[in-house]
KEVO-573112 format. One record per residue: x negated, y, z of N, C-alpha, C in turn. Coordinates in steps of 0.001 Angstrom, whole numbers, plus 500000, padded with zeros to 6 digits. Each point is the difference from the previous one (the first is absolute). Layout:
N
XYZXYZXYZ...
REM end
This chain:
508
481761863006992433501075499347499246500935501036499368500283501050500767500886501039499473499369500719498817498679500278500085499303500670498903499953499094498780499794498698500250499982499046498886501345500005499266501088499962500746501330500036499397500223501293499224499537501099500597500198501297499359499238500093498686498742499553500013499178500063498782500528499048498930500367498794500392500559499048499033501297500543499394500771500675500832501247500600499491499690501080498966498978500815500277499618501045499058499482499403498691499199498930500109499519499314498794501165499366499245500916499420500748501167499384499385500828501026499234500084501208500531500776501076499374499183500794498983498725499625499836499124500663499024499823501488500322499905500302501280499890501392500445498526500349500172499321500290498891498548500201500046499599501285500734500846501025499970499638501255500664499916499835501517500988499358500569499977499785501443498900499033500413499754499011499158498922499052500284498666500733500022499795500885499022498751500754499930499814500864501239501045500663500433499925500836501201499683499167501238500631498853500114499794499150501168498581499447500046499470499575498830498655499434499959498936501070500232500262501220499559499042501088500234499922500365501474501103499859500673500034500383501420499361498951500913499858498778499487499436498927500825499181499072499120498673499955500238499102499171499192499789498607500582500737499650500995499794498702500658501242499095499926500789500162498944501170499144499826499593498768499188500147498810500523499578498784499273501044499571498961500202500824498972501055499708499030499722498719499209498722499574499969499671498776499266500573498756500679500433500163501263500565498858500726501531499991499983500584501073499520501463500101500039500622499131498903501006499196500378500684499129499051501479499887500346500801499795498968501410499686500231500103498520500372501212499564500292500181498599500386499600499055498872500144500458498777499598499182498856498590500316499542499244500627500905498566500216499821499662500947498852500882500965499755499654501090499089499174501009500778498807500318499488499172501021500621500381501369499437499415501049500569500276501344499484499498500140498558498931499263499669499467500059498637500951499301499020500588498891500434501036499344499187501117500996499665500452500706501023501128500901499832499648501186499103498802500508500153499565501126499169499937499602498527499470498790499747499918499508498619501381499685499451500846499455500847501347499644499573500805501239499624499751501105500685500677501248499675499348500711498813498949499405499473499327500572498827499461501401500291499560500194501238499580501313500470498472500039500080499386500572498984498539500063499956499444500862501131500654501132500253499536500901501056499989499298501357501063499269500291500097499296501272498983498864500081499768499336498866498999498927499958498615500563500282499653501104499350498696500635500219499863500476501440501066500590500518499991500487501377499754498850500974500649498878499784499854498828500873498582499457499959499456499845498805498649499443499848498952500954500566500172501293499729499049500990500515500005500025501524501178499950500577500119500000501459499315498773500597500207498851499401499390498771500523498481500036499879499506500494498883498553500049499798499328500984500946500686501107500291499422501012500886500216499693501472500825498990500245500302499655501393498872499168500595499763500207501300498995499205500711500564498670500488501273499755499695500653498805500511499883498802499057499407500187498816499950498926499012498637500006499317499383498832499892498707499886499308500236499538498555498896499815499277500109499661498579500677498654499792499661499035500829500603498667499876501505500068500242500389500732501026501418500152500303500732500779498900499272500952499395500589500764498901500329499092498818499090499083499688500235499059498908501180499089500324500090499582501245501126499155500409501314500765499901499964501270500363501195500837499955500503500169498557499074500221499086500371500200498590500592498731499391499469498843500412500411498731499384500953499177500872500533500600501038500887499260500892501280499604499260500473498803500282501217499499499366501178500049500976501167500340499470501178499999500863500545498574500143501166499869500561500554498687500288500164499146498737500250500657498857500177499283498731498716499937499175498917500506500555498715499906499317499652501154499086500795501082500024499722501146499146498982500932500646499016500420499212499033501002500451500449501371499499499398501083500508500313501328499437499759500071498490499003499245499524499718500002498568501162499383499209500636499000500565501195499426499374501102501057499906500166500772501070501022501036500002499730501053498920498753500429499923499624501016499013500174499468498578499712498713499815500161499389498668501464499927499623500849499662500963501435499937499730500547501372499625499443501047500616500426501363499694499321500551498744498932499341499552499338500426498776499185501272500133499553500306501224499244501231500209498498499715499867499456500341498838498587499709499733499067500831500874500396501189500348499146500843500842499824499360501372501081499512500591499900499329501294499224498701499866500225499268498922499282498737499773498498500244499934499599500990499224498574500297499868499406500471501325500774500742500754499548500452501315499756498808500926500924499053500010499846498815500842498816499149499555499812499884498682498882499210499481498658500620500365499934501311499962498751500696500356499598499714501443500986499866500862499713499777501419499734498524500299500421499125499078499685498590500196501179499056500019501115500380499396501153499101499946499670498774499169500480498848500439499722498723499348501109499681499001499642499938498703501001499761498955500402498535499906499267499119500646500245498563499856500941499426501056500434500823500939500926499513501032501366499749499370500573498838500329501336499654499517500967499915501177501270500205499700501012499972501046500273498560500446500918499843500919500336498663500498500539499082498914500569500598498941500484499199498872499023500017498826498839500629500197498972499992498971500066501139499011500804501032500279500094501125499072498730500840500034499492500315498827498801500823499874500399501463499796499001500866499940500277501412499737500583500182498599499615499127499059500565500080498652501472499605500013500342498958500747501409499637500145500815501193500521499418500720500957500713501112500619500233501146499014498983500341499212500168501090499037500970499613498888500007498706499668500952499506499000501423500091500535500184499618501266501328500080500600500499501445500064499082500932500174500369501405500006500183500577498607499701499171498959500139500406498593499079501164499663498761499919500477499021501064499776498961499536498982500127500476498768499119499584498909498557500429500262499829501258500370498658500552500172499259499300501137500682499771501105499364499324501134499652498562499652500880499331499282499738498617499591498782499936499086499912500948499066498834500052499112498725500263500803500103500850501004498844500284500854499493498718500655500915499184500536499574498755500665499412499003499009500563499951498810499447499104498981498601500453499607499808501311499909498661500537499715499034499759501154500555499761501197499173499676501164499762498492500114500268499289498888499745498548499899500947499149500840501180500523500315501040499150500580500607499207498846499983498655500056500529499202498874501452500325499702500320500153498738501368500357499622500983498881500328499509498770500096500866498869500339499735499491501413499592500912500875499750499605501387501266499399500601499839498913500746501147499261500529500206500281501482501272500047500401500266499974501433500078498532500419500421499740501207499985498622500492501067499122499349500924500616499287500994499226499242499694500004498509498759500402499655499535500041498613500823500974499153500462501068500603500706501031499260498997501027499476500000500185498697499131500995499390500676501364500054499239501068499793500633501325499919501084500085498933499824499283498874501014500025498944501312499378500486499906498913500747501212499367500536500686500953500982499211500667500841500565500967500947500739501112499263499358500570498975500598501103499245501270499549499287499996498782499471501163499473499293501156499774500959499699499537501197501036499765501011500627501314500460499170501014500200500479501272500540500577500934498940499879499622498723500550500846498946499130501183499647498693499907500258499070501093499682499617499896498517500844500551499142499827499816498567498704500614499473499708501233500411498768500632499532498776499196500422500050499465501210498883499220500488499804498744499161501094499345499658499940498815499138499420500370498637500462501134499450499523500440498688498493500201499960499408500432501125498553500236500033499217498751500392500530499200500896499265498827500470499710499013498869500947499840499090499818499021498921498842500383499076499936501242499481498835500366499174498677499983500767500064500187501316498774499935500795499484498568500143500785499030499594499535498617500010500635499091501025501133500389500567500663499153500998500487498707499349499861498890500711500459498702499507501528499965500012500560499649498860501453499992499889500641498788500659499342498856499927500648498747500384499623499487501387499429500874500838499677499590501374501287499655500744499899499015500906501171499540500745499761500086501498501085500253500737499896500064501453499827498600500572499465499962501213499680498720500629501238499280500523500925500755500582501136499340500658501081499552499021500365500865499057501100499669499095499577499783498553498743500309499702499536499817498625500583500999499028500338501203500491500606501027499156498942500829499279500271500307498750499177500934499236500600501399500109499317500959499406500545501367499971501344500025499284500164499145498981501264499949499268501122499460500877499695499000500818501002499456500915500524501083500956499071500711500635500425500954501033500690501217499392499524500450498817500653501131499337501418499617499569500156498773499556501325499502499609500915499919501206499495499442501089500806499851501213500494501343500521499161501025499888500354501329500506500769500833498987500173499480498788500772500721498993499270501157499358498662499963499991499219501089499396499836499725498506501007500366499220500043499614498584498868500604499174499629501236500279498949500640499205498633499357500268499789499589501230498753499295500317500007498629499343501145499337500014500122498698499332499626500125498532500533501021499343499706500170498567498521500298499762499413500823500851498574500306499854499156498732500134500317499171500987499261498753500202500156499071498802501200499925499448500240499137498845499243500496498774500027501310499775499304500574498852498494499779500110499493500038501232498559499815500198499588498528499958500980499100499919499656498600499759500026499080501198500713500363501074500084499096501142500710498714499588499596498898500588500589498704499669501376499889500656501056500060499195501366499968500525500456498590500358499178499008499702500385498610500250499438499443501310499202500799500709499422499529501269501110499739501009499906498865500681500999499627501011499437500217501400500888500407500913499576500157501387500055498641500699499820499979501290499938498731500727501354499312500114501057500709499633501327499373499935500318499521498586499047500188499094500225499612498612500799501008499212500079501241500501500783501048499362499100500928499181500446500293498778499334501027499204500644501352500305499412501048499471500587501334500188501387500070499360500183499291498894501308499967499353501045499380500922499622498947500702500925499372500950500410500983501096499030500790500470500296500982501046500920501100499479499799500413498741500858501028499402501435499497499875500137498739499626501342499414499872500658499884501365499219499573501010500532499875501359500481501349500536499233501045499715500331501337500502500985500741499106500350499396498866500943500590499048499499501334499443498688500065499772499412501172499347499994499733498492501078500334499333500166499632498588498969500679499095499685501283500280499037500702499146498613499384500118499614499624501206498694499355500200500004498612499371501110499308500108500127498679499379499783500096498495500592501022499379499837500199498554498546500277499646499326500805500843498582500290499753499159498735500033500185499193501046499172498811500159500292498986498901501249499925499570500350499108498890499457500521498675499656501308499963499408500642498826500903499873498779501268500338500197500940499961498889499724501163499057499877499687498721499658501004498995501255500645499436500147501303500235501103500739499416499587500649498696500903500803499432499716500669498729498824500954500128499929500733501128498909500958500200498646499297500025499941498825500648498736499256500070499630499421498639500991499490499280499721499366498702499580501019498949500488501214500124499637501053499042498751500771500428499443499642501147498798500669500463500247501310500692501270500332500307500300501259500666499754499912501497499911498804500531499729499790501422499180498733500138498974500070500866499165498822500184500775498912500739499848498752499580500636498898500735499468499936501429500730499316500856499578499869501399498955498905500130498921500175499282498886499050500031498771500694499423498857499407500231498759500582499481499917499769498497499736501060499252499890499921498545498649500558499595499205499185499356498687500447499538500103500417498536499170500952499631500050500522498640499561498927499010500820499791498982499644499057498935500584500509498691499588499373498923500396500462498674500912498998499289500585499081500765500836498972499378501230500597499331500715500873500742501211500604499442499679500851498778498889500716500059499615500840498869499672499145498778499310498893500224499655499101498896501257499392499388500972499637500868501265499441499504500730501033499149500091501235500514500689501063499253499330500252498653498673500192499993499292500296498755500086498848499017499926498776500532500056498826499127501364499892499321501070500149500782501347499900499439500285501140499022499637501204500410500301501163499161499212499968498698498706499791500107499148500031498799500320498842499057500252498823500563500299498845499139501317500196499259501009500573500697501279500237499316499847501038498896499181501028500244499776501033498990499260499437498796498961499223500244499216499446498896500836499034499154500842499202500646500874499101499251500969500794499125500504501104500575500910500857499236499279500632498814498756500450500215499226500620498931499696499010498876499785498751500380499607498993499002501194499446499224501091499714500707501054499225499362501322500755499790500197501109500664501285500685499888499883501378499373499089500812500506499933501395499572499732500178498498499194499127499380499790500179498549501291500021499191501075499401500498501265499957499279500884501220500302499595500814501022500784501188500383499144501234499760500178500642498898499156501128499624500260501253500826501230500224500421500369501280500599499471500199501426499698498912500713499606500125501404498495499816500239499243499759498965498595499616500190499186501081500716500048501218499494499178501083500564500391500294501439501295500124500250500477500315501350499654498887500980500166498756499557499715498862500884498512499932500344499164500116498997498543499916500219499527501171500856500579501178499789499615501179500787500364499821501470501218499555500257500425499810501398499171498932500690499685498931499274499169498939500565498597500519500326499419500762499085498641500517500203499943500958501187501009500885500092500023500953501118500185499269501327500831498968500004500226499228501227498708499339500463499264499404499086498718499375500366498996501035500489499988501169499339499083501068500410500321500455501422501291500198500288500406500432501338499732498913501040500138498744499607499659498901500909498533500059500381499152500225499017498555500082500255499684501217500878500656501129499744499775501212500802500400499757501451501159499372500217500481499749501358499076499045500751499481499009499306499097499036500646498684500664500387499536500909499162498689500611500209500046501282500838501155500664500061500079501293500687500093499822501513499274500835500720500127500056501457501386500563500326500848499238500704501364500465500256500087501163500979498873500306500639499990501076500997499524499513501349498980499129499986499452499491501251499416501152500821500301499994501281499520501055500893498500499813500236499178501002499709498548499854500184499619499963501478498878499395500279499535499897501391499463501342500486500246500288501276499496501239500597498598499817500573499536498730500046498670499663500531499828500404501466501105500000500745499944500282501429500288498730500788499431499913501189500272498844500837501431500074500532500545498844500343501368499969500511500122500775501306498979499941500844500048500736501260500058501502499758499250500478498996500046501431499653501387500383499478500593499109499201501331500278499464501047500034501106499860499096500969500944499982501112499864501242500872498805500580500023499798501261500724500685501162499289500006499943498664500482501143499217501468499874499576500509498769499922501351499782499461500832499157500958501297500046499796500884499105500753499930498610499384500388499004500771499938498618499529500876499802498768501127500686499933500918499859498870499388500460498682498974500833500066499374500521498791498880499116499482499741498901500680498873499129499652500511498647499519499417499518498920500344498667499498499191498966500773500644499065500683499272498995500783499100499114499140500417499722498759499232499104499140498816500701499353500229501193499464498916500753499363499116500695501024500481500111501259499265500694501046499665501424499569500978500646499371499779501342499468501309500784500053499895501302499706501185500855500021500960499576498886501278499943500349501041499627499040500789501261499654499797500575498809500695501245499640501515499805499935500703501118499992501450499972499905500440499320498708501048499173500098500619499273498900499121498873499452498897499739500643499174498864499590500384498779500823499611498849499505500285498758500701498915498991499686499730499147500972499001498947499792500633498846499242499369499607498906500458498844499237499311498755500539500779499061500503499446498782500592499389499082498956500308500232498717499458499159498931498695500585499467500004501296499715498769500671499539499052500291501152500514499973501248499229500297501198499420501413499987500808500936499482499617501409499977501244500859500176499785501234500489501097500953500083500148500711498658501238500273499624500286500596498693500798501288500192499534501086499354500742501257500019501361499802499332501055500538500639501353499943499447500319498588499511499814499065500907500186498574499684501443499732499580500163499335498853501334499617499538500252498512500255499187499154499402500067498563500255498794499327499361499790498743500345498943499216499358500653499157498914499559500194498760500578499279498865499232498701499767500617498842500286499276498733499820499738499680498533500824500531499083499843499696498579498802500719499391499560501077500671498805500715499537498859499879501004500293499348501142499015499793501062499364501310500455500815501013500147499516501290500468501131500736500701499620500999500779501006500837500663500474501096499054501208500448500231500518501183499304500004501125501020499245501055499673499857501104500939499918501335499307499365500926500672499968501382499524499366500138498623498927499259499739499233500196498767500576499282498778500841499005500210500457499223498837501512499842499911500747500763500783501453499846499999500608500316498633499548501101499364500563500378498708499573499020498898498791499477500095499577498963499066500890498765500145500362499694501252500823498821500258501397500180499409500575501196500146501323500263499435499962499914498475498932500567499400499847499914498541499824498553499558499261499232500777499798498579499695501338499256500012500828500252501008501304499338500082500878500366498808499961501276499598500817500454498870499587499297498708498698499976499718499540499373498751500205498491500041499885499396501196500233498559500118501464499679499700500907500814500534501429499811499722500276500158498509499411501041499415500206500257498570499505498843499154498816499474500317499445498901499204500820498722500155500514499746501206500825498804500212501321500122499252500620501196500045501258500220499277499778499825498503498920500582499480499687499853498579499784498541499627499366499279500900499747498589499748501312499220499906500910500293500907501303499325499973500769500375498733499953501286499609500686500470498791499424499324498767498693499922499937499342499370498854500413498538499877499980499298501133500332498575499962501467499778499641500882500888500478501413499874499641500237500358498532499214500961499489500172500441498611499597498912499020499009499241500357499491498984499069501029498911499738500929499810500942501010498963499820500973500336498870500254501296499780500950500435498980499333500375498682498669499919500042499267500403498792500095498913498918500188500436498763500055499041498892498872500307499021499365498937499552498941500205499002500604499949498596499170499977499018500470500066498625500827498777499630499680498838500641500774498801499683501233499850500882500167500814501012501162499849500879499596500054501457500196498895500754499759499963501440498505499979500298499682500480501212498623499893500470499670498528500163498753499640499790499579498605500105500285499488501410501045499222500076500405499513501316499108498890500507499200499409499125499115498922500427498614500490500386499841501310500098498706500550500388499832499819501514499239499006500391499858499645501410499407501142500808498932500619499502499322501068500732500914501219500197500837500249499009500901501139500105501029499777501115500526498780500068500967499713501062499342499935501373498767499489500073499257500002501271499791501440500471499618500851499039499797501416500328501291500636500501501087499689499340501290500574500375500363499642501443499993498724500328500399499581501343499005500467501066498712499931499661498970500392500968500121501480500353500086500855498983500054501448500236501331500430500615501069499341499646501297500332500586500039499644501485499447498845500342499954499610501415499146500986500790498819500352499448499125500964500677500710501342500163500645500484498914500668501296500050501139500038501001500807498949500019501141499963500923499560499892501454498887499324500239499500499857501367499449501306500550499351500770499142499278501182500468500784501300499868500944500080499073500595501290499695500770500591501181500782499203500713500797500536501104499144500432501192499029499168500482499147500466501112499195501253499653499493500056498760499202501162499605500879501252499916501196499856499476500920501134499937500397500469501400500200499051500900500325500348501384498858500774500641498776499534499790498827500671500560499832501394499401500258500127498708499908501309499331501045500961500567501216499490500225501063500825500577499626500484501399499409499089500790499561500349501351498945501101499958499061499886499059498933501005499904500550501368499580500942500009499085500608501270499582500772500615501163500710499164500738500746500490501158499050500560501061498849499363500152498984500487500946499538501403499622499781500219498695499566501320499541501058501058500314501245499645499793501089500946500265500090500315501491499848498967500839500106500163501449498733500563500631498883499943499270498730500457500561499455499057501061500330498716499893499548498988500950499324498859499266499288499190500752499423498783499442500920498820500310499750498904499332500798498791500249499853499561501449498785500063500517499757499575501384500741500902500980499966501308499757500679500944500898501507499776500007500569499741498846501433499741499934500357498681500664499124499019499843500252498701500630499961500126501523499007500727500508499885500206501445501191500779500529500469500971499214501165500787500404501231499108500149500178499088499042501141499085500076499861499028501156498751499588500261499776499039501069500143500613501381499939501353500072500083500665501298501268499661500751501125500027499296501281499698500642500022498548500463499520499103499138499974498578500368499100499757501198498885500758500069499070499807501103500622500440501322500735501100499961500668500471501217501020498973500477500754499465499058500982498976500355499319498760500551498871499644499400499266498822500459499460500201501414499519501219500281499475500282501337501101499928501043501198500514499642501116499920500930500360498550500289500010499185498951500327498583500179498950499307500854498710500345499755498916499399500781500100500402501461500316501280500241500116500480501378501134499275500730501120499817499298501127499298500614499641498550500303499274499374499054499606498610500205499024499869501162499058500947500093499036499956501102500689500221501339501036500846500027500753500235501228500679498715500455500550499264499046500629498719500326498970499028500556498804499988499364498942499099500466499538500371501405499889501304500267499548500431501323500996499618501076501313500144499693501022499599500957499948498501500246499746499261498913499914498548500139498799499604500832498882500719499772498768499682500731500137500338501480500746501070500309500132500416501393500815499006500816500795499184499314500816499017500707499249498717500301498794499874499467499194498805500242499078500227501178499334498938500405499099500099501150498746500777499657499554499889498761498740500630499616500247501445499621499329500899500685500128501431499704498739500546499357499031499131499716498735500447499414500145500142498491499315500976499433499969500141498553499069498948499433500017499899498683499173498983499358498534500146500360499519501227500112498571500215500194499610500246501448500994500116500873499725500234501410499097501212500183500190501020499171499225501226500120500474500778501231499073500671500657500412501009500969500574501178499231499371500290498859500573500977499081500795499198498995501309500198499986500844499159499155500420500769498758501260500011499690500418500578498737500195501494500047499987500602501174500145501443500078498629500661499956500023501259499590498726500701499836499419500479501317500839500286501027499478500564501239500527499273501248500012498665499964500532499318501170499052500016501174498725500299499748499034499985501097500333501036501060500720501039499620500367501018500977500836499390501122500730498932499669500791499330501025499090499318501043498808499626499570499064499334500888499372500965500988500129501293499754499290500970500811500843500539501146501092499347500302500814500429501113499155500028501265500113501052500724499109500233501142500390499118501186499325498866500095500219499082501134498631499772500640499757500591501123498665499929500617500098499459501418
REM end
């Protein structure tokens, strides 16, 4: 009993050197039978400490020992503690692929679930380990595997605030609208409840159904209002601001690429120009060449912008696992499954990463990036010039007198042209001038529109996080005063990253 306590204490303290010395001095220690009061074995503890050397030492000692046969060895590797966790669950939570592969080689069972039904994939997701999660998916673990409360890995990641994990799970094919068994919550419900605003926005952009109700009849919007998360409430309501309407920021909803806005712009612009050419410009000799030139250049630049590659990042033709071996997770685009160069960004509408991404222009149905930024600025300049000329021409015709006196006031087409082109010019001139000013300012600052927008949002995000933290503190105090002390998911691993260490208190 004393030796058992001593060895468990050494494992608990992660003291591999002393453990190695003790095991070398005595080959008849039945360490495979040693357990804490909560049934953590020495292998559980070695995996929990993320100690590959200690794990190898433990397995080697057991295999070379005459005290354990092959059947007992398999039982030792797959033994579950009081909460149903195996050593493989521990290794998955820590994200150590070397230990995982070592356990699998010896015969660890990947299909064992905990007392609440958590799989090894659930565990790696809770640990926010992208590479380990991908490994399990490649091992044919279903991406939407359910625990006993029908919680998918995506719901777990959304609840725990594992943003990177959410970003990767969705492109891998995770179901967005899955609901839990007890409360009927989706990933959007739990992310909203926990105040994870960035995860909420990602889910909305990817197209999660924001109207799904839980078993209390509450939508995610209702939960945001109850929790007084104003920023999340605004996201779910999808209120369109100036940045969203001008295409400088994607709305908080899924947007698929279409050519409707471009067709509207070309139709209005070209029709107003043709009407001016037919019914107004012939009477104004001085502006004809300049007007026609500006119009022609604007159309040419429109065609160039539509046809030019804005700077899409080419594929490296490497597997995601190879990229995760060579790069940090932050350097990889979850959607493109490829390296994301500096200053590039994934466009959710074009579904590609763009070098020096500025914004996605809905009026041209293309991104503005490294390859077409100067074309875009030239396009805005000529568009402004042509609209101003159009307004000048239409205003000039009112004061023009022909040989008999006044201009024919009963010319229906001329008056239709006047009102039509003036309305078009007044509607477009201010937004286009604003966009042109922004682009010139970007050149002076050496930044893109997206970079400046993110910079401005940084302060707001910090303030929002502080407000969310304060609100969650109030909720936690309120929850502690009630009879129920269980979290929504009743996880043994809850919202902290390393709470399992508390379970390893040496009680034998």
